[in-house]
C-alpha positions in Angstrom: -7.4 -0.3 15.4 -9.0 -3.7 14.8 -9.2 -3.0 11.1 -5.6 -1.9 11.0 -4.5 -5.0 12.9 -6.5 -7.3 10.6 -4.7 -5.8 7.6 -1.3 -6.0 9.3 -1.8 -9.7 10.0 -2.9 -10.3 6.4 0.2 -8.6 5.0 2.5 -9.9 7.7 3.7 -6.5 8.8 2.7 -2.9 9.6 3.0 -0.1 12.0 0.5 1.9 14.1 1.7 5.2 15.6 -0.5 6.9 18.1 0.3 10.2 19.7 -1.0 11.4 23.0 0.0 13.9 25.6 2.0 14.0 28.8 -1.2 14.8 30.7 -2.2 11.2 30.1 0.5 10.2 32.5 -0.8 12.0 35.6 -3.3 14.4 37.0 -3.4 18.1 36.1 -5.7 20.7 37.7 -8.6 21.9 35.5 -8.1 19.1 33.0 -10.3 16.4 34.6 -11.8 15.3 31.2 -8.7 15.7 29.0 -6.3 13.8 31.2 -8.3 10.6 31.4 -9.0 10.7 27.6 -5.2 10.8 27.0 -4.6 8.0 29.5 -7.2 6.0 27.7 -5.5 6.5 24.4 -2.2 5.4 25.9 -3.6 2.2 27.3 -5.5 1.4 24.1 -2.3 1.5 22.2 -0.7 -0.8 24.8 -3.6 -3.2 24.6 -3.6 -3.2 20.8 0.1 -4.0 20.8 -0.5 -6.9 23.2 -3.5 -8.3 21.4 -1.9 -7.8 18.0 0.7 -10.4 18.8 3.8 -11.3 17.0 4.1 -11.8 13.3 3.6 -15.4 12.2 6.6 -17.4 13.3 7.7 -14.6 15.5 7.9 -14.0 19.3 6.8 -10.7 20.7 8.6 -11.3 23.9 12.1 -11.4 22.4 13.9 -8.2 21.7 16.7 -8.1 19.1 19.8 -6.4 20.5 20.1 -4.3 17.4 16.5 -2.9 18.0 17.4 -1.9 21.6 20.7 -0.4 20.5 19.0 1.7 17.8 16.5 3.0 20.4 19.3 3.9 22.7 21.3 5.6 20.0 18.2 7.6 19.0 17.6 8.6 22.6 21.2 9.9 22.7 20.9 11.8 19.4 19.8 15.4 18.7 16.7 14.0 17.1 15.5 13.0 20.6 16.5 16.2 22.4 12.9 16.8 23.5 12.5 13.3 24.9 12.9 13.6 28.7 11.6 11.1 31.3 9.6 9.1 28.9 9.4 5.3 28.5 10.3 4.0 25.0 9.0 0.5 24.4 11.1 -1.7 22.2 9.4 -4.8 21.1 6.6 -4.2 23.6 8.6 -5.6 26.4 11.5 -3.4 27.3 11.0 0.1 28.8 13.9 2.4 28.4 13.7 5.6 30.4 
């Protein structure tokens, strides 16, 4: 991700989307190597977001109310019908469950 973050800083914007598995959120019998690898992927994404920082002149700790509203609307839509009991991070600071 360091190369992606470098390019994103250079151009002033960008997105990195990582997908993982629910087994990264807790233990599951007979998956003692798979669960930790997924947990590692999850925390790597969180660390990259933290280290990536805000765009120049921006503040990563401030959430725009419209961004939060859009996330809530999406969670209430049919498009998010398979989302259940997950945290959705908006701006890296607010967890919506």
